[in-house]
C-alpha positions, 0 to 999 in steps of 0.5 A: 427574452432571447437575449436572456436565454443567451445570458443563462445559456452563457453562464451555464456554459461557463459554470460547466467549463469551471466544473470539468476543470475543477473535476480532477482536483476534487476527485484526487482531493475526495479519492485521498480523504477515503484512501485515508480513512481507510488506511487508518482503519486498517492500521486500527484493526491490524494493531488491535488483532496482532499482540505484542509480539515477544522480541527476539535476537536480532542476529538469529531470527526464529525458523519455522523449520529448524531441522530442515534447516540444520539439513540444509547446512550439512549438505552445504558442508558435504559440497563445500570440499568438493567444490574446493577441489574442483 
């Protein structure tokens, strides 16, 4: 009877050791699978939510505040002669 308990304990210890050695690998695999599914869902949702954007010219992207950009350009042009004089 004592020998049977020792064998059971030895097998449980071996199984526990193998489980502890495999835990990081199994955990990484499960996390990778979950992440892949989440990314796929996000990409599908983003593709469904975003309408096809019209192609804009590659040379000049559309600006949100064109009047403010023009004011910045004018101001920079005013500063340019002062910088050259200094």
